PDBQT receptor file of N, H, CA, C and O in Angstrom, charges set to zero:
ATOM      1  N   MET A   1     109.161 105.663  99.593  1.00  0.00    +0.000 N 
ATOM      2  CA  MET A   1     110.173 105.199  98.250  1.00  0.00    +0.000 C 
ATOM      3  C   MET A   1     110.604 103.677  98.738  1.00  0.00    +0.000 C 
ATOM      4  O   MET A   1     111.027 103.520  99.884  1.00  0.00    +0.000 OA
ATOM      5  N   ILE A   2     110.505 102.789  98.009  1.00  0.00    +0.000 N 
ATOM      6  H   ILE A   2     110.162 102.916  97.079  1.00  0.00    +0.000 HD
ATOM      7  CA  ILE A   2     110.683 101.044  98.369  1.00  0.00    +0.000 C 
ATOM      8  C   ILE A   2     112.470 101.209  97.801  1.00  0.00    +0.000 C 
ATOM      9  O   ILE A   2     112.914 101.834  96.838  1.00  0.00    +0.000 OA
ATOM     10  N   LYS A   3     113.085 100.488  98.697  1.00  0.00    +0.000 N 
ATOM     11  H   LYS A   3     112.724  99.979  99.479  1.00  0.00    +0.000 HD
ATOM     12  CA  LYS A   3     114.610 100.376  98.166  1.00  0.00    +0.000 C 
ATOM     13  C   LYS A   3     114.824  98.759  98.677  1.00  0.00    +0.000 C 
ATOM     14  O   LYS A   3     114.759  98.400  99.852  1.00  0.00    +0.000 OA
ATOM     15  N   ILE A   4     115.060  97.988  97.660  1.00  0.00    +0.000 N 
ATOM     16  H   ILE A   4     115.113  98.280  96.705  1.00  0.00    +0.000 HD
ATOM     17  CA  ILE A   4     115.540  96.648  97.739  1.00  0.00    +0.000 C 
ATOM     18  C   ILE A   4     117.199  96.811  97.575  1.00  0.00    +0.000 C 
ATOM     19  O   ILE A   4     117.766  97.660  96.888  1.00  0.00    +0.000 OA
ATOM     20  N   ARG A   5     117.771  95.859  98.320  1.00  0.00    +0.000 N 
ATOM     21  H   ARG A   5     117.310  95.169  98.878  1.00  0.00    +0.000 HD
ATOM     22  CA  ARG A   5     119.587  95.394  98.029  1.00  0.00    +0.000 C 
ATOM     23  C   ARG A   5     119.429  94.235  98.450  1.00  0.00    +0.000 C 
ATOM     24  O   ARG A   5     118.766  93.654  99.309  1.00  0.00    +0.000 OA
ATOM     25  N   SER A   6     120.310  93.963  97.528  1.00  0.00    +0.000 N 
ATOM     26  H   SER A   6     120.849  94.434  96.829  1.00  0.00    +0.000 HD
ATOM     27  CA  SER A   6     120.779  92.613  97.194  1.00  0.00    +0.000 C 
ATOM     28  C   SER A   6     121.491  91.820  98.368  1.00  0.00    +0.000 C 
ATOM     29  O   SER A   6     122.562  92.178  98.858  1.00  0.00    +0.000 OA
ATOM     30  N   ARG A   7     120.640  90.491  98.835  1.00  0.00    +0.000 N 
ATOM     31  H   ARG A   7     119.770  90.199  98.436  1.00  0.00    +0.000 HD
ATOM     32  CA  ARG A   7     121.114  89.768  99.733  1.00  0.00    +0.000 C 
ATOM     33  C   ARG A   7     122.201  88.734  99.313  1.00  0.00    +0.000 C 
ATOM     34  O   ARG A   7     121.882  87.615  98.909  1.00  0.00    +0.000 OA
ATOM     35  N   GLY A   8     123.793  89.238  99.449  1.00  0.00    +0.000 N 
ATOM     36  H   GLY A   8     124.052  90.147  99.778  1.00  0.00    +0.000 HD
ATOM     37  CA  GLY A   8     124.486  88.342  99.090  1.00  0.00    +0.000 C 
ATOM     38  C   GLY A   8     124.622  87.819  97.965  1.00  0.00    +0.000 C 
ATOM     39  O   GLY A   8     125.393  88.507  97.296  1.00  0.00    +0.000 OA
ATOM     40  N   SER A   9     124.120  86.613  97.215  1.00  0.00    +0.000 N 
ATOM     41  H   SER A   9     123.493  86.054  97.758  1.00  0.00    +0.000 HD
ATOM     42  CA  SER A   9     124.440  85.801  96.105  1.00  0.00    +0.000 C 
ATOM     43  C   SER A   9     122.653  85.514  95.352  1.00  0.00    +0.000 C 
ATOM     44  O   SER A   9     122.281  84.600  94.615  1.00  0.00    +0.000 OA
ATOM     45  N   GLU A  10     121.832  86.748  95.936  1.00  0.00    +0.000 N 
ATOM     46  H   GLU A  10     122.134  87.490  96.535  1.00  0.00    +0.000 HD
ATOM     47  CA  GLU A  10     120.432  87.004  95.387  1.00  0.00    +0.000 C 
ATOM     48  C   GLU A  10     120.530  87.058  93.861  1.00  0.00    +0.000 C 
ATOM     49  O   GLU A  10     121.162  87.888  93.207  1.00  0.00    +0.000 OA
ATOM     50  N   SER A  11     119.808  86.043  93.404  1.00  0.00    +0.000 N 
ATOM     51  H   SER A  11     119.294  85.369  93.935  1.00  0.00    +0.000 HD
ATOM     52  CA  SER A  11     119.230  86.639  91.752  1.00  0.00    +0.000 C 
ATOM     53  C   SER A  11     118.646  87.910  91.809  1.00  0.00    +0.000 C 
ATOM     54  O   SER A  11     118.371  88.490  92.859  1.00  0.00    +0.000 OA
ATOM     55  N   ILE A  12     118.377  88.526  90.206  1.00  0.00    +0.000 N 
ATOM     56  H   ILE A  12     118.600  88.055  89.352  1.00  0.00    +0.000 HD
ATOM     57  CA  ILE A  12     117.586  89.682  90.371  1.00  0.00    +0.000 C 
ATOM     58  C   ILE A  12     116.179  89.456  90.178  1.00  0.00    +0.000 C 
ATOM     59  O   ILE A  12     115.359  90.335  90.445  1.00  0.00    +0.000 OA
ATOM     60  N   GLU A  13     115.766  88.029  89.612  1.00  0.00    +0.000 N 
ATOM     61  H   GLU A  13     116.432  87.315  89.395  1.00  0.00    +0.000 HD
ATOM     62  CA  GLU A  13     114.459  87.401  89.837  1.00  0.00    +0.000 C 
ATOM     63  C   GLU A  13     113.979  87.276  91.217  1.00  0.00    +0.000 C 
ATOM     64  O   GLU A  13     112.809  87.541  91.492  1.00  0.00    +0.000 OA
ATOM     65  N   GLN A  14     114.956  86.825  92.237  1.00  0.00    +0.000 N 
ATOM     66  H   GLN A  14     115.907  86.610  92.014  1.00  0.00    +0.000 HD
ATOM     67  CA  GLN A  14     114.221  87.087  93.462  1.00  0.00    +0.000 C 
ATOM     68  C   GLN A  14     114.480  88.180  94.343  1.00  0.00    +0.000 C 
ATOM     69  O   GLN A  14     114.423  87.959  95.553  1.00  0.00    +0.000 OA
ATOM     70  N   MET A  15     114.822  89.605  93.827  1.00  0.00    +0.000 N 
ATOM     71  H   MET A  15     114.868  89.785  92.844  1.00  0.00    +0.000 HD
ATOM     72  CA  MET A  15     115.116  90.807  94.328  1.00  0.00    +0.000 C 
ATOM     73  C   MET A  15     113.941  91.142  93.430  1.00  0.00    +0.000 C 
ATOM     74  O   MET A  15     113.503  92.190  93.905  1.00  0.00    +0.000 OA
ATOM     75  N   LEU A  16     113.334  90.868  92.575  1.00  0.00    +0.000 N 
ATOM     76  H   LEU A  16     113.691  90.017  92.189  1.00  0.00    +0.000 HD
ATOM     77  CA  LEU A  16     112.140  91.033  92.032  1.00  0.00    +0.000 C 
ATOM     78  C   LEU A  16     110.688  90.892  92.655  1.00  0.00    +0.000 C 
ATOM     79  O   LEU A  16     109.634  91.511  92.802  1.00  0.00    +0.000 OA
ATOM     80  N   LYS A  17     111.379  89.543  92.960  1.00  0.00    +0.000 N 
ATOM     81  H   LYS A  17     112.235  89.040  92.840  1.00  0.00    +0.000 HD
ATOM     82  CA  LYS A  17     109.744  88.850  93.807  1.00  0.00    +0.000 C 
ATOM     83  C   LYS A  17     109.747  89.730  94.983  1.00  0.00    +0.000 C 
ATOM     84  O   LYS A  17     108.712  90.286  95.351  1.00  0.00    +0.000 OA
ATOM     85  N   ARG A  18     110.970  89.888  95.638  1.00  0.00    +0.000 N 
ATOM     86  H   ARG A  18     111.810  89.436  95.339  1.00  0.00    +0.000 HD
ATOM     87  CA  ARG A  18     110.738  90.706  96.966  1.00  0.00    +0.000 C 
ATOM     88  C   ARG A  18     110.018  92.356  96.908  1.00  0.00    +0.000 C 
ATOM     89  O   ARG A  18     109.427  92.929  97.823  1.00  0.00    +0.000 OA
ATOM     90  N   PHE A  19     110.257  92.785  95.721  1.00  0.00    +0.000 N 
ATOM     91  H   PHE A  19     110.737  92.319  94.977  1.00  0.00    +0.000 HD
ATOM     92  CA  PHE A  19     110.249  94.091  95.655  1.00  0.00    +0.000 C 
ATOM     93  C   PHE A  19     108.523  94.329  95.366  1.00  0.00    +0.000 C 
ATOM     94  O   PHE A  19     107.803  95.206  95.843  1.00  0.00    +0.000 OA
ATOM     95  N   LYS A  20     108.162  93.221  94.415  1.00  0.00    +0.000 N 
ATOM     96  H   LYS A  20     108.747  92.508  94.027  1.00  0.00    +0.000 HD
ATOM     97  CA  LYS A  20     106.842  93.185  94.230  1.00  0.00    +0.000 C 
ATOM     98  C   LYS A  20     105.920  92.910  95.346  1.00  0.00    +0.000 C 
ATOM     99  O   LYS A  20     104.868  93.538  95.472  1.00  0.00    +0.000 OA
ATOM    100  N   LYS A  21     106.281  92.011  96.135  1.00  0.00    +0.000 N 
ATOM    101  H   LYS A  21     107.135  91.501  96.033  1.00  0.00    +0.000 HD
ATOM    102  CA  LYS A  21     106.047  91.686  97.187  1.00  0.00    +0.000 C 
ATOM    103  C   LYS A  21     105.477  92.574  98.241  1.00  0.00    +0.000 C 
ATOM    104  O   LYS A  21     104.361  92.476  98.750  1.00  0.00    +0.000 OA
ATOM    105  N   LEU A  22     106.754  93.787  98.591  1.00  0.00    +0.000 N 
ATOM    106  H   LEU A  22     107.661  93.867  98.178  1.00  0.00    +0.000 HD
ATOM    107  CA  LEU A  22     106.536  94.959  99.213  1.00  0.00    +0.000 C 
ATOM    108  C   LEU A  22     105.703  96.093  98.821  1.00  0.00    +0.000 C 
ATOM    109  O   LEU A  22     104.946  96.707  99.572  1.00  0.00    +0.000 OA
ATOM    110  N   CYS A  23     105.937  96.355  97.391  1.00  0.00    +0.000 N 
ATOM    111  H   CYS A  23     106.552  95.856  96.780  1.00  0.00    +0.000 HD
ATOM    112  CA  CYS A  23     104.904  96.997  97.056  1.00  0.00    +0.000 C 
ATOM    113  C   CYS A  23     103.300  96.658  97.247  1.00  0.00    +0.000 C 
ATOM    114  O   CYS A  23     102.503  97.531  97.589  1.00  0.00    +0.000 OA
ATOM    115  N   GLU A  24     102.946  95.392  97.007  1.00  0.00    +0.000 N 
ATOM    116  H   GLU A  24     103.594  94.682  96.729  1.00  0.00    +0.000 HD
ATOM    117  CA  GLU A  24     101.699  94.734  96.935  1.00  0.00    +0.000 C 
ATOM    118  C   GLU A  24     101.359  95.128  98.729  1.00  0.00    +0.000 C 
ATOM    119  O   GLU A  24     100.346  95.746  99.054  1.00  0.00    +0.000 OA
ATOM    120  N   LYS A  25     102.413  94.636  99.757  1.00  0.00    +0.000 N 
ATOM    121  H   LYS A  25     103.237  94.133  99.494  1.00  0.00    +0.000 HD
ATOM    122  CA  LYS A  25     102.182  95.000 100.953  1.00  0.00    +0.000 C 
ATOM    123  C   LYS A  25     101.731  96.410 101.323  1.00  0.00    +0.000 C 
ATOM    124  O   LYS A  25     100.694  96.757 101.890  1.00  0.00    +0.000 OA
ATOM    125  N   GLU A  26     102.781  97.165 100.857  1.00  0.00    +0.000 N 
ATOM    126  H   GLU A  26     103.622  96.884 100.396  1.00  0.00    +0.000 HD
ATOM    127  CA  GLU A  26     102.269  98.732 100.935  1.00  0.00    +0.000 C 
ATOM    128  C   GLU A  26     101.354  99.418 100.323  1.00  0.00    +0.000 C 
ATOM    129  O   GLU A  26     101.160 100.604 100.588  1.00  0.00    +0.000 OA
ATOM    130  N   GLY A  27     100.585  98.670  99.309  1.00  0.00    +0.000 N 
ATOM    131  H   GLY A  27     100.743  97.706  99.094  1.00  0.00    +0.000 HD
ATOM    132  CA  GLY A  27      99.350  98.765  98.992  1.00  0.00    +0.000 C 
ATOM    133  C   GLY A  27      99.482  99.702  97.577  1.00  0.00    +0.000 C 
ATOM    134  O   GLY A  27      98.515 100.399  97.268  1.00  0.00    +0.000 OA
ATOM    135  N   LEU A  28     100.499  99.703  96.869  1.00  0.00    +0.000 N 
ATOM    136  H   LEU A  28     101.284  99.137  97.121  1.00  0.00    +0.000 HD
ATOM    137  CA  LEU A  28     100.860 100.832  95.627  1.00  0.00    +0.000 C 
ATOM    138  C   LEU A  28     100.320  99.978  94.856  1.00  0.00    +0.000 C 
ATOM    139  O   LEU A  28      99.576 100.702  94.195  1.00  0.00    +0.000 OA
ATOM    140  N   THR A  29     100.140  98.680  94.386  1.00  0.00    +0.000 N 
ATOM    141  H   THR A  29     100.745  98.092  94.923  1.00  0.00    +0.000 HD
ATOM    142  CA  THR A  29      99.586  98.374  93.389  1.00  0.00    +0.000 C 
ATOM    143  C   THR A  29      98.016  98.572  92.970  1.00  0.00    +0.000 C 
ATOM    144  O   THR A  29      97.463  98.657  91.874  1.00  0.00    +0.000 OA
ATOM    145  N   LYS A  30      97.425  98.616  94.642  1.00  0.00    +0.000 N 
ATOM    146  H   LYS A  30      97.874  98.547  95.532  1.00  0.00    +0.000 HD
ATOM    147  CA  LYS A  30      95.940  98.718  94.192  1.00  0.00    +0.000 C 
ATOM    148  C   LYS A  30      95.758 100.356  94.263  1.00  0.00    +0.000 C 
ATOM    149  O   LYS A  30      94.663 100.787  93.902  1.00  0.00    +0.000 OA
ATOM    150  N   ASP A  31      96.591 101.141  94.632  1.00  0.00    +0.000 N 
ATOM    151  H   ASP A  31      97.480 100.791  94.926  1.00  0.00    +0.000 HD
ATOM    152  CA  ASP A  31      96.590 102.676  94.436  1.00  0.00    +0.000 C 
ATOM    153  C   ASP A  31      96.762 102.940  92.858  1.00  0.00    +0.000 C 
ATOM    154  O   ASP A  31      96.083 103.678  92.143  1.00  0.00    +0.000 OA
ATOM    155  N   ILE A  32      97.693 102.255  92.569  1.00  0.00    +0.000 N 
ATOM    156  H   ILE A  32      98.245 101.656  93.149  1.00  0.00    +0.000 HD
ATOM    157  CA  ILE A  32      98.307 102.610  90.914  1.00  0.00    +0.000 C 
ATOM    158  C   ILE A  32      97.006 102.229  89.916  1.00  0.00    +0.000 C 
ATOM    159  O   ILE A  32      96.658 102.888  88.936  1.00  0.00    +0.000 OA
ATOM    160  N   LYS A  33      96.349 100.943  90.439  1.00  0.00    +0.000 N 
ATOM    161  H   LYS A  33      96.632 100.408  91.235  1.00  0.00    +0.000 HD
ATOM    162  CA  LYS A  33      95.139 100.876  89.413  1.00  0.00    +0.000 C 
ATOM    163  C   LYS A  33      93.958 101.350  89.950  1.00  0.00    +0.000 C 
ATOM    164  O   LYS A  33      93.025 101.463  89.155  1.00  0.00    +0.000 OA
ATOM    165  N   ARG A  34      93.765 101.659  91.116  1.00  0.00    +0.000 N 
ATOM    166  H   ARG A  34      94.524 101.568  91.762  1.00  0.00    +0.000 HD
ATOM    167  CA  ARG A  34      92.554 102.759  91.311  1.00  0.00    +0.000 C 
ATOM    168  C   ARG A  34      92.797 104.070  90.313  1.00  0.00    +0.000 C 
ATOM    169  O   ARG A  34      91.802 104.460  89.703  1.00  0.00    +0.000 OA
ATOM    170  N   ASN A  35      93.911 104.696  90.129  1.00  0.00    +0.000 N 
ATOM    171  H   ASN A  35      94.719 104.378  90.625  1.00  0.00    +0.000 HD
ATOM    172  CA  ASN A  35      94.124 105.820  89.672  1.00  0.00    +0.000 C 
ATOM    173  C   ASN A  35      94.644 105.841  88.436  1.00  0.00    +0.000 C 
ATOM    174  O   ASN A  35      95.263 106.786  87.948  1.00  0.00    +0.000 OA
ATOM    175  N   SER A  36      94.373 104.681  87.851  1.00  0.00    +0.000 N 
ATOM    176  H   SER A  36      93.870 103.913  88.247  1.00  0.00    +0.000 HD
ATOM    177  CA  SER A  36      94.497 104.596  86.323  1.00  0.00    +0.000 C 
ATOM    178  C   SER A  36      93.392 105.102  85.448  1.00  0.00    +0.000 C 
ATOM    179  O   SER A  36      93.714 105.523  84.337  1.00  0.00    +0.000 OA
ATOM    180  N   TYR A  37      92.484 105.112  85.702  1.00  0.00    +0.000 N 
ATOM    181  H   TYR A  37      92.222 104.769  86.604  1.00  0.00    +0.000 HD
ATOM    182  CA  TYR A  37      91.343 105.538  85.089  1.00  0.00    +0.000 C 
ATOM    183  C   TYR A  37      90.677 106.560  86.018  1.00  0.00    +0.000 C 
ATOM    184  O   TYR A  37      90.847 106.462  87.233  1.00  0.00    +0.000 OA
ATOM    185  N   TYR A  38      89.684 107.851  85.327  1.00  0.00    +0.000 N 
ATOM    186  H   TYR A  38      89.545 107.931  84.340  1.00  0.00    +0.000 HD
ATOM    187  CA  TYR A  38      89.318 108.655  85.990  1.00  0.00    +0.000 C 
ATOM    188  C   TYR A  38      88.207 107.960  86.754  1.00  0.00    +0.000 C 
ATOM    189  O   TYR A  38      87.928 106.862  86.273  1.00  0.00    +0.000 OA
ATOM    190  N   GLU A  39      87.168 108.478  88.318  1.00  0.00    +0.000 N 
ATOM    191  H   GLU A  39      87.395 109.371  88.708  1.00  0.00    +0.000 HD
ATOM    192  CA  GLU A  39      86.529 108.148  88.604  1.00  0.00    +0.000 C 
ATOM    193  C   GLU A  39      85.702 109.273  88.950  1.00  0.00    +0.000 C 
ATOM    194  O   GLU A  39      86.262 110.132  89.631  1.00  0.00    +0.000 OA
ATOM    195  N   LYS A  40      84.468 109.472  88.630  1.00  0.00    +0.000 N 
ATOM    196  H   LYS A  40      84.014 108.774  88.076  1.00  0.00    +0.000 HD
ATOM    197  CA  LYS A  40      83.413 110.517  89.248  1.00  0.00    +0.000 C 
ATOM    198  C   LYS A  40      83.439 110.289  90.651  1.00  0.00    +0.000 C 
ATOM    199  O   LYS A  40      83.474 109.244  91.300  1.00  0.00    +0.000 OA
ATOM    200  N   PRO A  41      83.410 111.760  91.055  1.00  0.00    +0.000 N 
ATOM    201  CA  PRO A  41      83.033 111.792  92.614  1.00  0.00    +0.000 C 
ATOM    202  C   PRO A  41      81.890 110.918  93.290  1.00  0.00    +0.000 C 
ATOM    203  O   PRO A  41      82.030 110.230  94.301  1.00  0.00    +0.000 OA
ATOM    204  N   SER A  42      81.103 111.025  92.779  1.00  0.00    +0.000 N 
ATOM    205  H   SER A  42      80.990 111.584  91.958  1.00  0.00    +0.000 HD
ATOM    206  CA  SER A  42      79.821 110.411  92.271  1.00  0.00    +0.000 C 
ATOM    207  C   SER A  42      79.732 108.840  92.681  1.00  0.00    +0.000 C 
ATOM    208  O   SER A  42      79.055 108.138  93.432  1.00  0.00    +0.000 OA
ATOM    209  N   GLU A  43      80.590 108.718  91.944  1.00  0.00    +0.000 N 
ATOM    210  H   GLU A  43      81.140 109.288  91.334  1.00  0.00    +0.000 HD
ATOM    211  CA  GLU A  43      80.916 106.959  91.568  1.00  0.00    +0.000 C 
ATOM    212  C   GLU A  43      81.627 106.621  93.226  1.00  0.00    +0.000 C 
ATOM    213  O   GLU A  43      81.090 105.839  94.012  1.00  0.00    +0.000 OA
ATOM    214  N   ARG A  44      83.078 107.480  93.568  1.00  0.00    +0.000 N 
ATOM    215  H   ARG A  44      83.514 108.115  92.930  1.00  0.00    +0.000 HD
ATOM    216  CA  ARG A  44      83.827 107.027  94.290  1.00  0.00    +0.000 C 
ATOM    217  C   ARG A  44      83.134 107.053  95.581  1.00  0.00    +0.000 C 
ATOM    218  O   ARG A  44      83.460 106.209  96.416  1.00  0.00    +0.000 OA
ATOM    219  N   ARG A  45      81.964 108.148  95.932  1.00  0.00    +0.000 N 
ATOM    220  H   ARG A  45      81.699 108.833  95.254  1.00  0.00    +0.000 HD
ATOM    221  CA  ARG A  45      81.332 108.059  97.198  1.00  0.00    +0.000 C 
ATOM    222  C   ARG A  45      80.405 106.732  97.270  1.00  0.00    +0.000 C 
ATOM    223  O   ARG A  45      80.365 106.055  98.298  1.00  0.00    +0.000 OA
ATOM    224  N   ARG A  46      79.681 106.413  96.139  1.00  0.00    +0.000 N 
ATOM    225  H   ARG A  46      79.713 106.962  95.304  1.00  0.00    +0.000 HD
ATOM    226  CA  ARG A  46      78.874 105.170  95.720  1.00  0.00    +0.000 C 
ATOM    227  C   ARG A  46      79.622 103.802  96.388  1.00  0.00    +0.000 C 
ATOM    228  O   ARG A  46      79.202 102.975  97.198  1.00  0.00    +0.000 OA
ATOM    229  N   ARG A  47      81.014 103.949  95.632  1.00  0.00    +0.000 N 
ATOM    230  H   ARG A  47      81.355 104.620  94.974  1.00  0.00    +0.000 HD
ATOM    231  CA  ARG A  47      82.001 102.549  95.998  1.00  0.00    +0.000 C 
ATOM    232  C   ARG A  47      82.292 102.786  97.703  1.00  0.00    +0.000 C 
ATOM    233  O   ARG A  47      82.552 101.807  98.403  1.00  0.00    +0.000 OA
ATOM    234  N   LYS A  48      82.225 104.088  98.253  1.00  0.00    +0.000 N 
ATOM    235  H   LYS A  48      82.014 104.882  97.684  1.00  0.00    +0.000 HD
ATOM    236  CA  LYS A  48      83.085 103.924  99.388  1.00  0.00    +0.000 C 
ATOM    237  C   LYS A  48      81.284 103.289 100.441  1.00  0.00    +0.000 C 
ATOM    238  O   LYS A  48      81.083 102.551 101.406  1.00  0.00    +0.000 OA
ATOM    239  N   ARG A  49      80.475 104.043  99.597  1.00  0.00    +0.000 N 
ATOM    240  H   ARG A  49      80.638 104.643  98.814  1.00  0.00    +0.000 HD
ATOM    241  CA  ARG A  49      79.414 103.747 100.734  1.00  0.00    +0.000 C 
ATOM    242  C   ARG A  49      79.122 102.068 100.724  1.00  0.00    +0.000 C 
ATOM    243  O   ARG A  49      78.785 101.497 101.761  1.00  0.00    +0.000 OA
ATOM    244  N   ARG A  50      79.291 101.329  99.412  1.00  0.00    +0.000 N 
ATOM    245  H   ARG A  50      79.565 101.793  98.570  1.00  0.00    +0.000 HD
ATOM    246  CA  ARG A  50      78.886  99.981  99.356  1.00  0.00    +0.000 C 
ATOM    247  C   ARG A  50      79.968  99.529 100.350  1.00  0.00    +0.000 C 
ATOM    248  O   ARG A  50      79.458  98.904 101.279  1.00  0.00    +0.000 OA
ATOM    249  N   LYS A  51      81.129  99.632 100.433  1.00  0.00    +0.000 N 
ATOM    250  H   LYS A  51      81.544 100.140  99.678  1.00  0.00    +0.000 HD
ATOM    251  CA  LYS A  51      82.303  99.122 101.014  1.00  0.00    +0.000 C 
ATOM    252  C   LYS A  51      81.829  99.056 102.127  1.00  0.00    +0.000 C 
ATOM    253  O   LYS A  51      81.801  97.926 102.616  1.00  0.00    +0.000 OA
ATOM    254  N   ALA A  52      81.400  99.952 102.774  1.00  0.00    +0.000 N 
ATOM    255  H   ALA A  52      81.423 100.869 102.377  1.00  0.00    +0.000 HD
ATOM    256  CA  ALA A  52      81.106 100.256 104.268  1.00  0.00    +0.000 C 
ATOM    257  C   ALA A  52      79.832  99.518 104.609  1.00  0.00    +0.000 C 
ATOM    258  O   ALA A  52      79.784  98.956 105.703  1.00  0.00    +0.000 OA
ATOM    259  N   LEU A  53      78.622  99.446 103.659  1.00  0.00    +0.000 N 
ATOM    260  H   LEU A  53      78.661  99.903 102.770  1.00  0.00    +0.000 HD
ATOM    261  CA  LEU A  53      77.867  98.627 104.212  1.00  0.00    +0.000 C 
ATOM    262  C   LEU A  53      78.208  97.160 104.182  1.00  0.00    +0.000 C 
ATOM    263  O   LEU A  53      78.022  96.389 105.123  1.00  0.00    +0.000 OA
ATOM    264  N   LYS A  54      78.657  96.887 103.165  1.00  0.00    +0.000 N 
ATOM    265  H   LYS A  54      78.809  97.514 102.401  1.00  0.00    +0.000 HD
ATOM    266  CA  LYS A  54      79.219  95.335 103.280  1.00  0.00    +0.000 C 
ATOM    267  C   LYS A  54      79.965  95.185 104.518  1.00  0.00    +0.000 C 
ATOM    268  O   LYS A  54      79.761  94.097 105.057  1.00  0.00    +0.000 OA
ATOM    269  N   ARG A  55      80.853  96.039 105.194  1.00  0.00    +0.000 N 
ATOM    270  H   ARG A  55      81.019  96.923 104.757  1.00  0.00    +0.000 HD
ATOM    271  CA  ARG A  55      81.882  95.941 106.100  1.00  0.00    +0.000 C 
ATOM    272  C   ARG A  55      80.671  95.482 107.503  1.00  0.00    +0.000 C 
ATOM    273  O   ARG A  55      80.626  94.503 108.246  1.00  0.00    +0.000 OA
ATOM    274  N   THR A  56      80.001  96.440 107.407  1.00  0.00    +0.000 N 
ATOM    275  H   THR A  56      80.037  97.236 106.803  1.00  0.00    +0.000 HD
ATOM    276  CA  THR A  56      79.020  96.543 108.553  1.00  0.00    +0.000 C 
ATOM    277  C   THR A  56      78.127  95.454 108.596  1.00  0.00    +0.000 C 
ATOM    278  O   THR A  56      77.743  94.980 109.665  1.00  0.00    +0.000 OA
ATOM    279  N   GLN A  57      77.659  94.893 107.134  1.00  0.00    +0.000 N 
ATOM    280  H   GLN A  57      77.970  95.278 106.265  1.00  0.00    +0.000 HD
ATOM    281  CA  GLN A  57      77.032  93.415 107.532  1.00  0.00    +0.000 C 
ATOM    282  C   GLN A  57      77.738  92.415 107.516  1.00  0.00    +0.000 C 
ATOM    283  O   GLN A  57      77.192  91.315 107.601  1.00  0.00    +0.000 OA
ATOM    284  N   GLN A  58      79.076  92.512 107.408  1.00  0.00    +0.000 N 
ATOM    285  H   GLN A  58      79.520  93.405 107.339  1.00  0.00    +0.000 HD
ATOM    286  CA  GLN A  58      80.134  91.247 107.898  1.00  0.00    +0.000 C 
ATOM    287  C   GLN A  58      79.818  91.335 109.213  1.00  0.00    +0.000 C 
ATOM    288  O   GLN A  58      79.264  90.416 109.816  1.00  0.00    +0.000 OA
ATOM    289  N   GLU A  59      80.249  92.777 109.901  1.00  0.00    +0.000 N 
ATOM    290  H   GLU A  59      80.700  93.524 109.411  1.00  0.00    +0.000 HD
ATOM    291  CA  GLU A  59      80.240  92.822 111.661  1.00  0.00    +0.000 C 
ATOM    292  C   GLU A  59      79.153  92.139 112.105  1.00  0.00    +0.000 C 
ATOM    293  O   GLU A  59      79.309  91.367 113.051  1.00  0.00    +0.000 OA
ATOM    294  N   ALA A  60      77.843  92.301 111.498  1.00  0.00    +0.000 N 
ATOM    295  H   ALA A  60      77.716  92.928 110.730  1.00  0.00    +0.000 HD
ATOM    296  CA  ALA A  60      76.877  91.879 112.283  1.00  0.00    +0.000 C 
ATOM    297  C   ALA A  60      76.473  90.123 111.888  1.00  0.00    +0.000 C 
ATOM    298  O   ALA A  60      75.550  89.494 112.404  1.00  0.00    +0.000 OA
ATOM    299  N   ALA A  61      77.291  89.682 111.011  1.00  0.00    +0.000 N 
ATOM    300  H   ALA A  61      78.041  90.193 110.592  1.00  0.00    +0.000 HD
ATOM    301  CA  ALA A  61      77.069  88.223 110.660  1.00  0.00    +0.000 C 
ATOM    302  C   ALA A  61      77.892  87.734 112.169  1.00  0.00    +0.000 C 
ATOM    303  O   ALA A  61      77.553  87.025 113.116  1.00  0.00    +0.000 OA
ATOM    304  N   GLU A  62      79.107  88.497 111.836  1.00  0.00    +0.000 N 
ATOM    305  H   GLU A  62      79.383  89.073 111.066  1.00  0.00    +0.000 HD
ATOM    306  CA  GLU A  62      80.109  87.922 113.263  1.00  0.00    +0.000 C 
ATOM    307  C   GLU A  62      79.361  87.817 114.663  1.00  0.00    +0.000 C 
ATOM    308  O   GLU A  62      79.544  86.952 115.519  1.00  0.00    +0.000 OA
ATOM    309  N   TYR A  63      78.378  89.011 114.712  1.00  0.00    +0.000 N 
ATOM    310  H   TYR A  63      78.229  89.714 114.017  1.00  0.00    +0.000 HD
ATOM    311  CA  TYR A  63      78.178  88.749 116.281  1.00  0.00    +0.000 C 
ATOM    312  C   TYR A  63      76.791  87.917 116.701  1.00  0.00    +0.000 C 
ATOM    313  O   TYR A  63      76.275  87.738 117.804  1.00  0.00    +0.000 OA
ATOM    314  N   LYS A  64      76.417  87.499 115.416  1.00  0.00    +0.000 N 
ATOM    315  H   LYS A  64      76.836  87.644 114.520  1.00  0.00    +0.000 HD
ATOM    316  CA  LYS A  64      75.355  86.580 115.744  1.00  0.00    +0.000 C 
ATOM    317  C   LYS A  64      75.646  85.071 115.923  1.00  0.00    +0.000 C 
ATOM    318  O   LYS A  64      74.732  84.295 116.203  1.00  0.00    +0.000 OA
TER     319      LYS A  64
């Protein structure tokens, strides 16, 4: 759970900006977007396979 405390005379907008940045850093926004709709298990496997393939291709390109 992310908690934000005010730093002195910090405005609400600044606190909200810090909170959003922490949520992004923790990966909460990606998780919420991913869970906002149902994904079939076969689609999930296909997505993971494509991601792994892309990662291996990038690593192969770096070694050349």
